[in-house]
A tleap script that builds the chain and sets N, CA, C and O, in Angstrom:
source leaprc.protein.ff14SB
mol = sequence {
  NMET GLU GLY SER ILE SER ASN TYR SER PHE
  LYS GLN LEU VAL LYS VAL SER ARG ILE ASP
  ARG TRP GLU VAL TYR ARG ARG LEU GLN GLU
  LEU GLU ILE PRO CYS GLN CYS GLN THR ASN
  GLN GLU LEU THR VAL GLU ILE SER SER ILE
  ALA ALA ALA VAL GLN VAL TRP SER ILE VAL
  ARG GLN LEU ASN ALA GLU ARG GLN ASP LEU
  ILE GLU ILE LEU GLU GLU CYS TRP GLN TYR
  ARG TYR GLN GLU CLEU
}
set mol.1.N position { 0.845 -1.174 0.000 }
set mol.1.CA position { 0.000 0.000 0.000 }
set mol.1.C position { 0.895 1.243 0.000 }
set mol.1.O position { 1.742 1.401 0.879 }
set mol.2.N position { 0.706 2.113 -0.974 }
set mol.2.CA position { 1.524 3.307 -1.095 }
set mol.2.C position { 1.243 4.281 0.043 }
set mol.2.O position { 0.087 4.518 0.395 }
set mol.3.N position { 2.315 4.847 0.622 }
set mol.3.CA position { 2.168 5.846 1.660 }
set mol.3.C position { 2.008 5.290 3.066 }
set mol.3.O position { 1.966 6.061 4.024 }
set mol.4.N position { 1.919 3.969 3.216 }
set mol.4.CA position { 1.768 3.417 4.558 }
set mol.4.C position { 3.139 3.139 5.156 }
set mol.4.O position { 4.101 2.874 4.434 }
set mol.5.N position { 3.221 3.202 6.469 }
set mol.5.CA position { 4.473 2.937 7.156 }
set mol.5.C position { 4.723 1.437 7.193 }
set mol.5.O position { 5.877 1.007 7.163 }
set mol.6.N position { 3.716 0.667 7.253 }
set mol.6.CA position { 3.754 -0.788 7.155 }
set mol.6.C position { 2.313 -1.254 7.126 }
set mol.6.O position { 1.413 -0.472 6.820 }
set mol.7.N position { 2.084 -2.511 7.440 }
set mol.7.CA position { 0.715 -3.019 7.440 }
set mol.7.C position { -0.017 -2.733 8.740 }
set mol.7.O position { -1.137 -3.210 8.927 }
set mol.8.N position { 0.569 -1.987 9.619 }
set mol.8.CA position { -0.083 -1.672 10.887 }
set mol.8.C position { 0.239 -0.242 11.294 }
set mol.8.O position { 1.158 0.380 10.761 }
set mol.9.N position { -0.513 0.256 12.225 }
set mol.9.CA position { -0.248 1.589 12.758 }
set mol.9.C position { 0.391 1.442 14.129 }
set mol.9.O position { 0.377 0.360 14.716 }
set mol.10.N position { 0.941 2.511 14.627 }
set mol.10.CA position { 1.514 2.485 15.969 }
set mol.10.C position { 1.119 3.752 16.703 }
set mol.10.O position { 0.798 4.774 16.095 }
set mol.11.N position { 1.150 3.662 18.015 }
set mol.11.CA position { 0.807 4.820 18.847 }
set mol.11.C position { 2.089 5.485 19.306 }
set mol.11.O position { 3.073 4.824 19.638 }
set mol.12.N position { 2.053 6.796 19.316 }
set mol.12.CA position { 3.211 7.583 19.688 }
set mol.12.C position { 2.798 8.635 20.707 }
set mol.12.O position { 1.800 9.330 20.515 }
set mol.13.N position { 3.561 8.754 21.786 }
set mol.13.CA position { 3.332 9.842 22.731 }
set mol.13.C position { 3.926 11.112 22.151 }
set mol.13.O position { 5.062 11.117 21.679 }
set mol.14.N position { 3.163 12.172 22.188 }
set mol.14.CA position { 3.634 13.459 21.682 }
set mol.14.C position { 3.784 14.381 22.873 }
set mol.14.O position { 2.811 14.697 23.557 }
set mol.15.N position { 5.007 14.809 23.112 }
set mol.15.CA position { 5.277 15.656 24.271 }
set mol.15.C position { 5.163 17.126 23.875 }
set mol.15.O position { 6.004 17.667 23.157 }
set mol.16.N position { 4.106 17.744 24.362 }
set mol.16.CA position { 3.882 19.175 24.190 }
set mol.16.C position { 3.414 19.719 25.537 }
set mol.16.O position { 2.952 18.969 26.397 }
set mol.17.N position { 3.539 21.006 25.702 }
set mol.17.CA position { 3.136 21.610 26.975 }
set mol.17.C position { 1.636 21.435 27.193 }
set mol.17.O position { 0.884 21.203 26.247 }
set mol.18.N position { 1.220 21.547 28.425 }
set mol.18.CA position { -0.209 21.446 28.749 }
set mol.18.C position { -1.032 22.470 27.993 }
set mol.18.O position { -2.145 22.185 27.553 }
set mol.19.N position { -0.489 23.643 27.848 }
set mol.19.CA position { -1.192 24.719 27.157 }
set mol.19.C position { -1.412 24.359 25.692 }
set mol.19.O position { -2.492 24.594 25.151 }
set mol.20.N position { -0.399 23.792 25.052 }
set mol.20.CA position { -0.475 23.471 23.628 }
set mol.20.C position { -1.163 22.145 23.343 }
set mol.20.O position { -1.627 21.913 22.227 }
set mol.21.N position { -1.230 21.283 24.335 }
set mol.21.CA position { -1.741 19.922 24.136 }
set mol.21.C position { -3.137 19.895 23.526 }
set mol.21.O position { -3.388 19.139 22.587 }
set mol.22.N position { -4.040 20.707 24.048 }
set mol.22.CA position { -5.416 20.682 23.547 }
set mol.22.C position { -5.513 21.291 22.153 }
set mol.22.O position { -6.360 20.885 21.358 }
set mol.23.N position { -4.659 22.254 21.851 }
set mol.23.CA position { -4.634 22.822 20.506 }
set mol.23.C position { -4.157 21.772 19.496 }
set mol.23.O position { -4.730 21.644 18.414 }
set mol.24.N position { -3.122 21.035 19.846 }
set mol.24.CA position { -2.632 19.953 18.979 }
set mol.24.C position { -3.712 18.890 18.825 }
set mol.24.O position { -3.972 18.417 17.719 }
set mol.25.N position { -4.332 18.519 19.925 }
set mol.25.CA position { -5.400 17.510 19.897 }
set mol.25.C position { -6.532 17.941 18.961 }
set mol.25.O position { -6.986 17.154 18.130 }
set mol.26.N position { -6.981 19.177 19.096 }
set mol.26.CA position { -8.067 19.694 18.267 }
set mol.26.C position { -7.690 19.670 16.791 }
set mol.26.O position { -8.500 19.287 15.948 }
set mol.27.N position { -6.464 20.079 16.477 }
set mol.27.CA position { -6.021 20.094 15.077 }
set mol.27.C position { -5.927 18.677 14.515 }
set mol.27.O position { -6.292 18.447 13.362 }
set mol.28.N position { -5.445 17.730 15.309 }
set mol.28.CA position { -5.368 16.343 14.853 }
set mol.28.C position { -6.765 15.783 14.608 }
set mol.28.O position { -6.978 15.022 13.664 }
set mol.29.N position { -7.708 16.158 15.453 }
set mol.29.CA position { -9.097 15.730 15.249 }
set mol.29.C position { -9.632 16.285 13.925 }
set mol.29.O position { -10.308 15.574 13.182 }
set mol.30.N position { -9.334 17.545 13.634 }
set mol.30.CA position { -9.761 18.146 12.373 }
set mol.30.C position { -9.192 17.392 11.174 }
set mol.30.O position { -9.855 17.265 10.145 }
set mol.31.N position { -7.965 16.892 11.309 }
set mol.31.CA position { -7.311 16.149 10.235 }
set mol.31.C position { -7.683 14.668 10.237 }
set mol.31.O position { -7.203 13.893 9.409 }
set mol.32.N position { -8.547 14.289 11.183 }
set mol.32.CA position { -9.011 12.902 11.331 }
set mol.32.C position { -7.861 11.925 11.604 }
set mol.32.O position { -7.846 10.798 11.111 }
set mol.33.N position { -6.907 12.396 12.402 }
set mol.33.CA position { -5.815 11.541 12.859 }
set mol.33.C position { -6.192 11.078 14.260 }
set mol.33.O position { -6.345 11.905 15.160 }
set mol.34.N position { -6.345 9.766 14.462 }
set mol.34.CA position { -6.768 9.264 15.769 }
set mol.34.C position { -5.788 9.663 16.879 }
set mol.34.O position { -4.576 9.487 16.755 }
set mol.35.N position { -6.347 10.205 17.963 }
set mol.35.CA position { -5.520 10.606 19.094 }
set mol.35.C position { -6.359 10.612 20.364 }
set mol.35.O position { -7.588 10.663 20.321 }
set mol.36.N position { -5.658 10.559 21.503 }
set mol.36.CA position { -6.311 10.603 22.804 }
set mol.36.C position { -5.565 11.591 23.683 }
set mol.36.O position { -4.340 11.702 23.635 }
set mol.37.N position { -6.332 12.298 24.480 }
set mol.37.CA position { -5.734 13.254 25.400 }
set mol.37.C position { -6.567 13.267 26.675 }
set mol.37.O position { -7.668 13.817 26.702 }
set mol.38.N position { -6.046 12.671 27.708 }
set mol.38.CA position { -6.714 12.623 29.005 }
set mol.38.C position { -6.151 13.729 29.897 }
set mol.38.O position { -5.025 14.180 29.691 }
set mol.39.N position { -6.912 14.154 30.862 }
set mol.39.CA position { -6.452 15.168 31.802 }
set mol.39.C position { -5.176 14.687 32.490 }
set mol.39.O position { -5.104 13.553 32.962 }
set mol.40.N position { -4.181 15.552 32.542 }
set mol.40.CA position { -2.885 15.283 33.177 }
set mol.40.C position { -2.143 14.107 32.556 }
set mol.40.O position { -1.340 13.464 33.232 }
set mol.41.N position { -2.393 13.816 31.296 }
set mol.41.CA position { -1.703 12.749 30.574 }
set mol.41.C position { -1.101 13.318 29.291 }
set mol.41.O position { -1.500 14.379 28.811 }
set mol.42.N position { -0.134 12.584 28.753 }
set mol.42.CA position { 0.443 12.978 27.475 }
set mol.42.C position { -0.557 12.729 26.357 }
set mol.42.O position { -1.477 11.925 26.505 }
set mol.43.N position { -0.379 13.407 25.263 }
set mol.43.CA position { -1.180 13.218 24.062 }
set mol.43.C position { -0.666 11.964 23.350 }
set mol.43.O position { 0.533 11.837 23.101 }
set mol.44.N position { -1.563 11.050 23.026 }
set mol.44.CA position { -1.211 9.835 22.305 }
set mol.44.C position { -1.819 9.911 20.921 }
set mol.44.O position { -3.014 10.165 20.768 }
set mol.45.N position { -0.981 9.686 19.906 }
set mol.45.CA position { -1.427 9.784 18.516 }
set mol.45.C position { -1.203 8.450 17.829 }
set mol.45.O position { -0.154 7.827 17.994 }
set mol.46.N position { -2.189 8.013 17.059 }
set mol.46.CA position { -2.053 6.797 16.264 }
set mol.46.C position { -1.583 7.188 14.870 }
set mol.46.O position { -2.282 7.888 14.137 }
set mol.47.N position { -0.397 6.730 14.518 }
set mol.47.CA position { 0.198 7.076 13.230 }
set mol.47.C position { 0.131 5.854 12.333 }
set mol.47.O position { 0.711 4.810 12.633 }
set mol.48.N position { -0.593 6.001 11.219 }
set mol.48.CA position { -0.780 4.866 10.319 }
set mol.48.C position { -0.287 5.141 8.908 }
set mol.48.O position { -0.420 4.289 8.030 }
set mol.49.N position { 0.280 6.318 8.681 }
set mol.49.CA position { 0.810 6.633 7.352 }
set mol.49.C position { 1.927 7.670 7.482 }
set mol.49.O position { 2.073 8.342 8.503 }
set mol.50.N position { 2.686 7.767 6.432 }
set mol.50.CA position { 3.742 8.781 6.401 }
set mol.50.C position { 3.117 10.175 6.435 }
set mol.50.O position { 3.641 11.081 7.082 }
set mol.51.N position { 2.004 10.339 5.740 }
set mol.51.CA position { 1.320 11.640 5.730 }
set mol.51.C position { 0.906 12.045 7.144 }
set mol.51.O position { 1.067 13.205 7.525 }
set mol.52.N position { 0.376 11.107 7.922 }
set mol.52.CA position { -0.023 11.406 9.303 }
set mol.52.C position { 1.193 11.795 10.133 }
set mol.52.O position { 1.122 12.731 10.929 }
set mol.53.N position { 2.306 11.090 9.957 }
set mol.53.CA position { 3.531 11.404 10.697 }
set mol.53.C position { 4.012 12.817 10.366 }
set mol.53.O position { 4.416 13.560 11.260 }
set mol.54.N position { 3.973 13.185 9.101 }
set mol.54.CA position { 4.408 14.525 8.680 }
set mol.54.C position { 3.457 15.585 9.224 }
set mol.54.O position { 3.899 16.657 9.637 }
set mol.55.N position { 2.165 15.300 9.229 }
set mol.55.CA position { 1.201 16.274 9.748 }
set mol.55.C position { 1.405 16.497 11.243 }
set mol.55.O position { 1.354 17.637 11.706 }
set mol.56.N position { 1.635 15.428 12.004 }
set mol.56.CA position { 1.895 15.574 13.439 }
set mol.56.C position { 3.160 16.396 13.646 }
set mol.56.O position { 3.180 17.316 14.463 }
set mol.57.N position { 4.203 16.069 12.913 }
set mol.57.CA position { 5.470 16.807 13.019 }
set mol.57.C position { 5.253 18.282 12.713 }
set mol.57.O position { 5.762 19.148 13.425 }
set mol.58.N position { 4.502 18.569 11.662 }
set mol.58.CA position { 4.269 19.949 11.252 }
set mol.58.C position { 3.506 20.740 12.311 }
set mol.58.O position { 3.847 21.887 12.601 }
set mol.59.N position { 2.484 20.132 12.881 }
set mol.59.CA position { 1.682 20.806 13.904 }
set mol.59.C position { 2.538 21.136 15.127 }
set mol.59.O position { 2.490 22.256 15.637 }
set mol.60.N position { 3.312 20.176 15.590 }
set mol.60.CA position { 4.157 20.398 16.768 }
set mol.60.C position { 5.245 21.419 16.457 }
set mol.60.O position { 5.571 22.256 17.298 }
set mol.61.N position { 5.802 21.356 15.265 }
set mol.61.CA position { 6.852 22.298 14.872 }
set mol.61.C position { 6.328 23.726 14.870 }
set mol.61.O position { 7.021 24.643 15.310 }
set mol.62.N position { 5.116 23.919 14.379 }
set mol.62.CA position { 4.537 25.264 14.343 }
set mol.62.C position { 4.412 25.854 15.741 }
set mol.62.O position { 4.556 27.064 15.917 }
set mol.63.N position { 4.146 25.021 16.725 }
set mol.63.CA position { 4.001 25.508 18.095 }
set mol.63.C position { 5.344 25.814 18.740 }
set mol.63.O position { 5.439 26.691 19.598 }
set mol.64.N position { 6.386 25.087 18.328 }
set mol.64.CA position { 7.693 25.222 18.965 }
set mol.64.C position { 8.641 26.173 18.245 }
set mol.64.O position { 9.632 26.616 18.825 }
set mol.65.N position { 8.348 26.486 16.997 }
set mol.65.CA position { 9.249 27.336 16.216 }
set mol.65.C position { 9.125 28.799 16.637 }
set mol.65.O position { 8.085 29.249 17.120 }
set mol.66.N position { 10.196 29.504 16.439 }
set mol.66.CA position { 10.184 30.944 16.668 }
set mol.66.C position { 9.351 31.607 15.574 }
set mol.66.O position { 9.315 31.131 14.439 }
set mol.67.N position { 8.696 32.684 15.913 }
set mol.67.CA position { 7.841 33.392 14.956 }
set mol.67.C position { 8.612 33.782 13.707 }
set mol.67.O position { 8.106 33.623 12.596 }
set mol.68.N position { 9.820 34.286 13.868 }
set mol.68.CA position { 10.623 34.724 12.722 }
set mol.68.C position { 10.938 33.542 11.795 }
set mol.68.O position { 10.939 33.702 10.575 }
set mol.69.N position { 11.204 32.370 12.356 }
set mol.69.CA position { 11.464 31.181 11.533 }
set mol.69.C position { 10.240 30.828 10.686 }
set mol.69.O position { 10.375 30.490 9.510 }
set mol.70.N position { 9.051 30.907 11.278 }
set mol.70.CA position { 7.831 30.609 10.540 }
set mol.70.C position { 7.590 31.632 9.422 }
set mol.70.O position { 7.134 31.278 8.335 }
set mol.71.N position { 7.897 32.887 9.698 }
set mol.71.CA position { 7.758 33.937 8.682 }
set mol.71.C position { 8.691 33.657 7.509 }
set mol.71.O position { 8.287 33.768 6.351 }
set mol.72.N position { 9.932 33.295 7.803 }
set mol.72.CA position { 10.899 33.008 6.741 }
set mol.72.C position { 10.472 31.814 5.900 }
set mol.72.O position { 10.619 31.836 4.678 }
set mol.73.N position { 9.948 30.780 6.532 }
set mol.73.CA position { 9.469 29.602 5.792 }
set mol.73.C position { 8.318 29.994 4.881 }
set mol.73.O position { 8.278 29.587 3.721 }
set mol.74.N position { 7.395 30.771 5.392 }
set mol.74.CA position { 6.256 31.219 4.594 }
set mol.74.C position { 6.710 32.070 3.412 }
set mol.74.O position { 6.213 31.896 2.300 }
set mol.75.N position { 7.649 32.988 3.641 }
set mol.75.CA position { 8.161 33.817 2.554 }
set mol.75.C position { 8.855 32.973 1.489 }
set mol.75.O position { 8.704 33.239 0.297 }
set mol.76.N position { 9.614 31.958 1.904 }
set mol.76.CA position { 10.270 31.066 0.945 }
set mol.76.C position { 9.236 30.314 0.105 }
set mol.76.O position { 9.420 30.141 -1.100 }
set mol.77.N position { 8.161 29.872 0.735 }
set mol.77.CA position { 7.103 29.174 0.000 }
set mol.77.C position { 6.472 30.087 -1.034 }
set mol.77.O position { 6.222 29.669 -2.164 }
set mol.78.N position { 6.212 31.335 -0.656 }
set mol.78.CA position { 5.623 32.293 -1.597 }
set mol.78.C position { 6.568 32.542 -2.765 }
set mol.78.O position { 6.147 32.553 -3.922 }
set mol.79.N position { 7.849 32.742 -2.456 }
set mol.79.CA position { 8.831 32.997 -3.521 }
set mol.79.C position { 8.901 31.796 -4.469 }
set mol.79.O position { 8.940 31.975 -5.687 }
set mol.80.N position { 8.918 30.612 -3.940 }
set mol.80.CA position { 8.990 29.411 -4.766 }
set mol.80.C position { 7.751 29.291 -5.649 }
set mol.80.O position { 7.854 28.985 -6.837 }
set mol.81.N position { 6.597 29.531 -5.069 }
set mol.81.CA position { 5.349 29.426 -5.834 }
set mol.81.C position { 5.315 30.424 -6.981 }
set mol.81.O position { 4.948 30.060 -8.098 }
set mol.82.N position { 5.685 31.655 -6.734 }
set mol.82.CA position { 5.583 32.683 -7.762 }
set mol.82.C position { 6.726 32.610 -8.765 }
set mol.82.O position { 6.606 33.181 -9.849 }
set mol.83.N position { 7.818 31.942 -8.458 }
set mol.83.CA position { 8.878 31.710 -9.444 }
set mol.83.C position { 8.407 30.685 -10.467 }
set mol.83.O position { 8.788 30.752 -11.636 }
set mol.84.N position { 7.573 29.728 -10.028 }
set mol.84.CA position { 7.069 28.685 -10.909 }
set mol.84.C position { 6.028 29.215 -11.891 }
set mol.84.O position { 5.845 28.637 -12.962 }
set mol.85.N position { 5.343 30.305 -11.542 }
set mol.85.CA position { 4.293 30.857 -12.409 }
set mol.85.C position { 4.925 31.638 -13.481 }
set mol.85.O position { 4.230 32.196 -14.330 }
savepdb mol mol.pdb
quit
């Protein structure tokens, strides 16, 4: 199966601050990535594809990155897109 990590999924603990945990949980729910978040517990995410792994990484990275780094990434994306047109 293309894009799968293997024939099974695995659960991964995602370490984020308490403040960010519910925001990550909500975003994963929007993306329909199975996850659990209990009070005073770590966020557990079920990763069943490479796409899901990249989406989890991206969400956590956005919360941990410096604002200026995110601005630079966005500007690079815009420059790349408009160079192609």
